C-alpha positions as CSV (number, residue, x, y, z in Angstrom):
1,M,-36.2,-9.6,30.6
2,N,-32.7,-11.0,31.0
3,F,-29.4,-9.6,29.6
4,I,-29.5,-11.8,26.5
5,D,-33.0,-10.6,25.6
6,A,-32.0,-7.0,26.3
7,A,-29.0,-7.2,24.0
8,R,-31.1,-8.8,21.3
9,C,-33.6,-5.9,21.6
10,F,-30.8,-3.4,20.8
11,V,-29.6,-5.4,17.8
12,T,-33.1,-5.6,16.3
13,G,-33.3,-1.8,16.5
14,I,-35.0,-1.0,19.8
15,A,-33.0,1.6,21.8
16,L,-32.7,0.2,25.2
17,F,-30.4,0.8,28.2
18,I,-29.1,-2.4,29.7
19,P,-28.8,-2.0,33.5
20,A,-25.8,-3.6,35.2
21,C,-28.1,-6.0,37.1
22,L,-29.3,-7.5,33.8
23,F,-25.8,-8.8,33.2
24,A,-26.5,-11.4,35.8
25,A,-28.5,-13.5,33.4
26,E,-29.2,-17.1,34.1
27,S,-27.3,-18.0,30.9
28,K,-24.0,-16.2,31.3
29,P,-22.0,-15.7,28.2
30,N,-18.7,-17.4,27.7
31,I,-15.8,-15.0,27.3
32,L,-12.6,-15.5,25.3
33,L,-10.1,-12.7,25.9
34,I,-7.2,-12.8,23.4
35,L,-4.1,-10.7,24.0
36,A,-1.6,-11.0,21.1
37,D,2.0,-10.0,21.7
38,D,3.9,-7.2,19.9
39,V,1.3,-6.4,17.4
40,G,0.3,-2.8,16.6
41,S,-2.7,-1.7,14.6
42,D,-0.4,-1.2,11.6
43,A,-0.1,-5.0,11.3
44,I,-3.8,-5.8,11.1
45,G,-5.7,-5.7,7.8
46,C,-8.9,-4.2,9.1
47,Y,-6.9,-1.3,10.5
48,G,-5.4,-0.5,7.1
49,G,-2.4,-2.8,7.5
50,R,-1.3,-4.1,4.1
51,S,1.9,-6.0,4.9
52,Y,0.4,-9.2,6.4
53,P,-2.8,-11.0,5.7
54,T,-5.0,-11.4,8.8
55,P,-8.3,-12.8,7.4
56,H,-9.6,-14.4,10.6
57,I,-9.1,-11.3,12.7
58,D,-10.5,-9.2,10.0
59,T,-13.6,-11.4,10.0
60,L,-14.1,-10.8,13.7
61,A,-14.0,-7.1,13.0
62,K,-16.5,-7.3,10.1
63,G,-18.9,-9.2,12.2
64,G,-18.4,-7.2,15.4
65,M,-17.1,-3.9,16.7
66,K,-13.8,-2.2,16.0
67,F,-12.3,0.4,18.4
68,N,-10.2,3.1,16.8
69,H,-8.8,4.4,20.1
70,A,-7.6,1.4,22.2
71,Y,-4.3,1.8,24.0
72,A,-1.8,-0.4,25.9
73,M,1.4,0.3,27.8
74,P,4.5,0.5,25.5
75,V,5.8,-3.0,26.5
76,C,4.4,-6.3,27.7
77,H,4.9,-6.4,31.5
78,P,3.1,-3.2,32.6
79,T,0.3,-4.0,30.2
80,R,-0.2,-7.4,31.8
81,V,-0.2,-6.0,35.3
82,C,-2.7,-3.4,34.2
83,L,-5.0,-5.8,32.5
84,M,-4.9,-8.4,35.3
85,T,-5.6,-5.9,38.1
86,G,-7.6,-3.0,36.5
87,R,-5.0,-0.7,38.0
88,Y,-2.0,1.2,36.6
89,P,1.2,-0.5,37.7
90,F,2.5,2.5,39.7
91,R,-0.4,2.0,42.1
92,F,1.5,-1.0,43.5
93,G,4.7,0.9,44.1
94,K,8.0,-0.8,43.2
95,A,6.2,-4.2,43.1
96,G,4.1,-3.1,40.2
97,S,7.1,-2.3,38.1
98,K,9.3,-5.2,39.0
99,W,10.0,-6.8,35.6
100,G,8.5,-10.3,35.2
101,D,6.9,-10.3,38.6
102,F,3.4,-9.6,40.0
103,P,2.5,-7.5,43.1
104,G,1.5,-9.7,46.0
105,D,-1.1,-7.2,47.0
106,A,-3.0,-7.9,43.8
107,E,-3.5,-11.6,44.5
108,G,-7.2,-12.2,45.1
109,I,-8.5,-9.2,43.2
110,T,-7.4,-10.0,39.6
111,I,-9.5,-10.6,36.5
112,G,-9.3,-14.3,37.1
113,N,-10.4,-14.0,40.7
114,R,-13.3,-11.9,39.6
115,M,-14.5,-14.4,37.0
116,Q,-14.3,-17.2,39.5
117,Q,-16.5,-15.2,41.8
118,A,-19.0,-14.9,38.9
119,G,-19.1,-18.7,38.7
120,Y,-16.9,-19.1,35.6
121,A,-14.5,-21.9,34.9
122,T,-11.2,-20.1,34.2
123,A,-8.1,-20.9,32.2
124,V,-5.0,-19.1,30.8
125,A,-2.7,-20.3,28.1
126,G,0.3,-18.8,26.3
127,K,2.5,-16.1,27.8
128,W,2.5,-15.3,31.5
129,Q,5.6,-13.3,32.4
130,L,4.2,-12.5,35.8
131,C,6.6,-14.8,37.7
132,M,9.4,-17.2,37.0
133,M,7.3,-20.3,36.7
134,K,10.0,-22.7,37.8
135,N,10.1,-20.9,41.2
136,D,6.3,-20.5,41.6
137,K,4.4,-23.3,39.7
138,Q,1.1,-22.5,41.4
139,H,1.1,-18.7,40.8
140,P,-1.7,-18.8,38.2
141,S,-4.0,-20.6,40.7
142,R,-3.6,-17.8,43.3
143,V,-4.6,-15.2,40.8
144,G,-7.8,-16.9,39.7
145,F,-7.1,-19.6,37.1
146,D,-8.4,-23.1,37.5
147,E,-6.1,-24.3,34.7
148,W,-3.1,-23.0,32.9
149,C,-0.6,-23.9,30.1
150,L,2.2,-21.4,29.9
151,F,5.7,-21.4,28.5
152,G,8.6,-21.0,30.9
153,W,9.6,-17.4,30.3
154,H,13.4,-17.1,30.1
155,E,13.7,-20.8,30.7
156,G,13.2,-22.2,27.2
157,G,11.5,-21.8,23.9
158,R,8.0,-20.5,23.3
159,Y,7.6,-21.7,19.8
160,H,9.7,-24.7,18.7
161,H,10.9,-27.2,21.3
162,P,8.9,-25.2,23.9
163,L,9.3,-25.5,27.6
164,I,5.8,-25.5,29.0
165,Y,4.3,-25.7,32.5
166,Q,0.7,-27.0,32.7
167,N,-1.3,-27.0,35.9
168,G,1.7,-26.9,38.1
169,S,3.9,-29.4,36.3
170,L,6.5,-29.3,33.5
171,R,5.3,-31.1,30.4
172,D,7.5,-33.8,29.2
173,D,5.9,-34.3,25.8
174,A,6.2,-30.8,24.3
175,S,9.7,-30.8,22.9
176,S,8.6,-32.0,19.4
177,L,5.5,-29.7,19.4
178,Y,4.8,-26.2,18.2
179,G,4.1,-24.0,21.2
180,P,1.2,-21.9,19.7
181,E,-0.6,-25.1,18.7
182,V,-0.2,-26.4,22.3
183,Y,-1.6,-23.3,23.9
184,A,-4.6,-23.2,21.4
185,D,-5.3,-26.9,21.8
186,F,-5.2,-26.6,25.6
187,L,-7.8,-23.7,25.6
188,I,-10.0,-25.5,23.1
189,D,-10.0,-28.6,25.3
190,F,-10.7,-26.5,28.4
191,M,-13.7,-24.8,26.7
192,K,-15.1,-28.1,25.5
193,R,-14.9,-29.6,28.9
194,S,-16.4,-26.5,30.6
195,H,-19.3,-26.5,28.1
196,K,-19.9,-30.2,28.6
197,A,-20.0,-29.6,32.4
198,G,-22.6,-26.9,31.9
199,K,-20.4,-24.1,33.2
200,P,-19.6,-20.8,31.5
201,F,-15.9,-20.3,30.8
202,F,-13.5,-17.4,30.8
203,A,-10.6,-18.3,28.6
204,Y,-7.7,-15.8,28.7
205,Y,-5.4,-16.3,25.8
206,P,-2.2,-14.2,26.1
207,M,-0.6,-15.4,22.9
208,A,3.1,-16.1,22.5
209,L,2.8,-14.7,19.0
210,C,4.2,-12.4,17.7
211,H,7.1,-11.7,20.1
212,D,10.5,-12.8,18.8
213,V,12.3,-15.7,20.5
214,T,14.5,-13.3,22.5
215,D,17.7,-14.6,24.3
216,D,15.7,-16.9,26.5
217,L,18.6,-19.3,27.2
218,K,21.9,-18.0,28.5
219,D,24.2,-20.6,27.1
220,E,22.4,-21.8,24.0
221,H,19.9,-20.5,21.5
222,V,16.3,-21.7,21.4
223,A,15.3,-24.0,18.5
224,Y,15.1,-22.6,15.0
225,Y,11.9,-22.7,13.0
226,K,13.6,-24.0,9.8
227,Y,16.0,-22.8,7.1
228,G,18.5,-22.2,9.9
229,R,16.6,-19.3,11.3
230,W,13.6,-18.4,13.5
231,M,10.3,-17.2,12.2
232,T,10.1,-13.9,10.4
233,Y,7.6,-11.3,11.8
234,G,5.4,-11.9,8.8
235,E,5.3,-15.7,9.5
236,M,4.4,-15.1,13.1
237,I,1.6,-12.8,12.1
238,A,0.2,-15.5,9.8
239,S,0.5,-18.0,12.6
240,M,-1.2,-15.7,15.0
241,D,-4.1,-15.2,12.7
242,D,-4.3,-19.0,12.1
243,M,-4.5,-19.7,15.9
244,V,-7.2,-17.1,16.3
245,G,-9.1,-18.8,13.5
246,K,-8.6,-22.2,15.0
247,V,-9.9,-21.2,18.4
248,V,-12.9,-19.4,16.9
249,A,-13.7,-22.4,14.7
250,S,-13.7,-24.6,17.8
251,L,-16.5,-22.4,19.3
252,N,-18.6,-23.0,16.2
253,E,-18.0,-26.7,16.3
254,M,-19.1,-26.8,20.0
255,G,-22.2,-24.9,19.1
256,V,-21.5,-22.1,21.6
257,R,-20.4,-19.3,19.2
258,D,-23.6,-17.4,19.7
259,N,-23.1,-17.4,23.4
260,T,-19.5,-16.4,23.4
261,L,-18.0,-12.9,23.6
262,I,-14.6,-12.7,21.9
263,I,-12.3,-9.8,22.6
264,F,-9.1,-9.4,20.6
265,T,-6.5,-6.9,21.5
266,T,-2.7,-6.7,21.9
267,D,-0.1,-5.8,24.5
268,N,1.8,-3.0,22.8
269,G,2.9,-1.8,19.3
270,T,4.8,-3.6,16.7
271,P,8.5,-4.2,17.5
272,A,11.2,-2.1,15.8
273,A,13.1,-5.3,15.1
274,S,12.7,-9.1,15.5
275,Y,15.4,-11.7,16.1
276,L,15.8,-13.9,13.0
277,T,19.1,-15.9,13.1
278,V,22.6,-16.0,14.5
279,N,25.6,-14.8,12.4
280,E,29.0,-16.5,12.0
281,N,30.2,-14.7,15.2
282,G,27.4,-16.2,17.3
283,K,25.6,-12.8,17.5
284,M,21.8,-12.8,17.2
285,V,20.7,-10.9,14.1
286,R,17.6,-8.7,14.5
287,P,16.2,-7.2,11.2
288,K,14.0,-4.2,11.4
289,V,10.2,-4.6,11.2
290,V,8.3,-2.1,9.0
291,S,4.7,-2.2,8.1
292,V,2.5,-0.5,5.5
293,Q,-0.7,1.0,6.8
294,N,-3.1,3.2,4.9
295,G,-0.5,3.8,2.3
296,K,2.2,4.9,4.7
297,I,5.4,3.1,5.9
298,V,5.2,2.6,9.7
299,P,8.3,1.5,11.5
300,G,7.6,-0.6,14.6
301,G,7.4,1.5,17.7
302,K,7.3,-0.9,20.7
303,G,8.8,0.7,23.7
304,K,7.8,4.2,22.6
305,L,5.0,6.2,24.4
306,D,3.6,7.5,21.1
307,D,1.0,5.8,19.0
308,T,3.4,3.4,17.3
309,G,4.1,1.9,20.7
310,T,0.8,2.2,22.4
311,R,-2.2,2.3,20.0
312,V,-3.4,-1.2,19.6
313,P,-6.3,-3.0,17.9
314,L,-9.4,-3.9,19.8
315,I,-12.1,-6.0,18.3
316,A,-15.2,-7.3,20.1
317,N,-17.5,-9.9,18.5
318,W,-20.6,-11.6,19.8
319,P,-23.1,-12.6,17.1
320,G,-26.6,-11.4,17.8
321,H,-25.5,-9.1,20.6
322,I,-22.8,-6.7,19.2
323,K,-23.9,-5.0,16.0
324,A,-21.8,-6.2,13.1
325,G,-19.6,-3.7,11.2
326,T,-19.5,-1.1,14.0
327,E,-16.6,1.3,14.5
328,V,-16.3,3.4,17.6
329,D,-14.0,6.2,18.8
330,D,-14.5,5.6,22.5
331,M,-11.1,5.5,24.3
332,V,-10.1,2.2,26.1
333,D,-7.0,1.5,28.0
334,M,-5.7,-1.8,29.6
335,S,-7.3,-1.1,33.0
336,D,-10.8,-1.2,31.4
337,Y,-10.9,-4.9,30.6
338,L,-11.4,-6.2,34.1
339,P,-14.4,-4.1,35.0
340,T,-15.8,-4.8,31.5
341,V,-15.8,-8.6,31.7
342,A,-16.9,-8.5,35.4
343,E,-20.0,-6.4,34.4
344,I,-20.8,-8.7,31.5
345,A,-20.4,-11.7,33.9
346,G,-23.1,-10.2,36.1
347,L,-21.0,-9.0,39.0
348,K,-21.9,-6.0,41.0
349,K,-19.1,-3.4,41.5
350,A,-16.7,-4.7,44.1
351,D,-15.5,-2.7,47.1
352,V,-12.0,-2.7,45.4
353,P,-10.8,0.5,43.8
354,R,-9.8,0.3,40.1
355,D,-8.6,2.7,37.5
356,G,-10.5,1.0,34.8
357,I,-13.9,2.0,33.4
358,S,-16.2,-0.7,32.0
359,F,-16.9,-0.3,28.3
360,A,-19.7,-2.9,28.3
361,P,-22.3,-0.3,27.5
362,V,-20.3,0.7,24.4
363,L,-20.4,-2.9,23.2
364,F,-24.2,-3.0,23.4
365,G,-24.8,0.3,21.7
366,Q,-25.3,2.4,24.8
367,P,-22.1,4.5,25.0
368,D,-24.0,7.3,26.8
369,H,-24.4,5.0,29.8
370,R,-20.7,4.5,30.2
371,K,-18.8,6.8,32.5
372,T,-16.9,8.9,29.9
373,R,-13.2,8.0,29.6
374,E,-11.8,11.4,28.7
375,W,-8.1,10.4,28.9
376,I,-5.9,7.3,29.0
377,Y,-2.7,6.9,30.9
378,I,0.6,5.3,29.7
379,E,3.7,4.5,31.8
380,L,7.0,2.8,31.3
381,R,9.6,2.8,34.1
382,N,10.1,6.5,34.9
383,K,8.2,7.9,31.9
384,S,4.5,8.6,31.8
385,C,1.9,10.6,30.0
386,V,-1.9,11.1,29.6
387,R,-3.7,11.8,26.4
388,S,-7.2,12.7,25.3
389,L,-8.4,12.1,21.7
390,D,-6.7,15.3,20.5
391,W,-4.1,16.3,23.1
392,K,-1.2,14.6,25.0
393,L,0.9,15.7,28.0
394,Y,4.0,14.0,29.2
395,R,5.1,14.2,32.8
396,D,8.3,15.9,31.6
397,G,6.2,18.8,30.2
398,R,6.0,17.9,26.5
399,F,2.6,18.8,25.1
400,Y,1.2,17.9,21.7
401,N,-1.8,18.7,19.5
402,L,-2.3,15.2,18.1
403,Q,-4.7,16.3,15.4
404,Q,-2.0,18.6,13.9
405,D,1.0,16.6,15.0
406,P,0.2,12.9,15.4
407,G,3.8,12.0,15.1
408,E,4.7,14.2,18.1
409,K,7.4,16.1,16.3
410,S,7.0,19.5,17.8
411,S,6.1,20.1,21.5
412,L,4.0,23.2,22.2
413,K,5.5,25.7,24.6
414,A,3.3,25.9,27.7
415,D,3.8,29.6,28.3
416,L,2.6,30.4,24.7
417,L,-0.7,28.4,24.8
418,T,-4.0,30.1,24.3
419,G,-7.7,29.1,23.9
420,E,-8.4,25.4,23.5
421,A,-4.8,24.4,23.8
422,K,-4.4,26.2,27.1
423,Q,-7.6,24.7,28.5
424,N,-6.6,21.2,27.5
425,H,-3.1,21.7,29.0
426,V,-4.7,22.7,32.3
427,E,-7.0,19.7,32.3
428,L,-4.3,17.1,31.5
429,T,-1.9,18.7,34.0
430,K,-4.6,18.2,36.7
431,V,-5.0,14.6,35.7
432,L,-1.3,13.9,35.8
433,S,-1.0,15.6,39.2
434,E,-3.6,13.3,40.6
435,L,-2.2,10.1,39.1
436,Q,0.2,9.4,42.0
437,G,0.4,7.0,44.9
438,P,-1.8,4.0,45.7
439,L,-5.4,3.9,44.6
440,T,-8.1,4.5,47.2
441,Q,-11.8,4.1,47.1
442,P,-13.5,7.3,46.0
């Protein structure tokens, strides 16, 4: 019995453990990993968001699995380092936290490198932010991507009149194009060619949407959308959902949808504000971003270490293999994606230490066969914390009961703790004390 047959047995109602070795099936699944930018759970319809329509993403959730406890780092760069390496950024010392850069020690052990080792064609399109592309045009190649199409971070626009590097060269035909369409079309073409060549593909789609334009150019502003302004957050959400729908539709057109695992998540929470235009004094105007979720008003919390900045959507969809309409409370953080896709790709565990824990067994209805993730870790510059489902401890000593105080309004005093609270404080204190220094093989 191969992996495909084993997964089908579960869906048809037969309880069955899928050993890791069975992920090495002759017919490896294609994998599309989507990482949207600056989108918290509050902005997604299937998570109770009511401010923006997200029909294509909601359809993925309806036909697949929705995670209620997925977490990212509070901002984009540490999330990307974590996802790419399966390690927390601090493991690489200063190199892991250098903004817009990537630790040299991680080259050769990334998610892209691993998928190449599994025999996959690999590509990435959208936002990179792991180097200044103009100074290192071949960087994506060294970290495991056969092809790439990425906008020049802090060099030009990402949306209108985009500045785009493709496979080591600056594109000279993109100035009249809409960036998100370029990235989606590039991945679609890559997937079609890979399928035609009979090779499974790993398509990593770190979307430009829905991050605002930022002050990418020092002496001039990037191009407007129309109406003398950039896109509103709501318009970007709509475009994000359209791009997801476009890429998924292409899989159906290719006839590979039933052999393609789609994972959708995001890099951090919704932003507190988003650049919209420039006033008469030449200053960029940044209105606040507020969403309605489950009947409550939720201000954007990007940059915060609480749920508004770190709790993100996670949806996995693979027709016939992941049971439709499933919701799970298993915890997932950004270090878990690399070991997950590696296991699904049929790779044995490498002799490379990772912080991540594969959640592949959860996807296929066997959560008891996953090493339990009892906590997730969050860091931003000199701040960090760990949390379980119900408790959260910051390195500065703040401690919260998240069931009673989800907004983290009142820290519990350590010397007054008793019973369950005291026990959880002790356990999370031990976790934090051990989360230091480089990662070594256990």
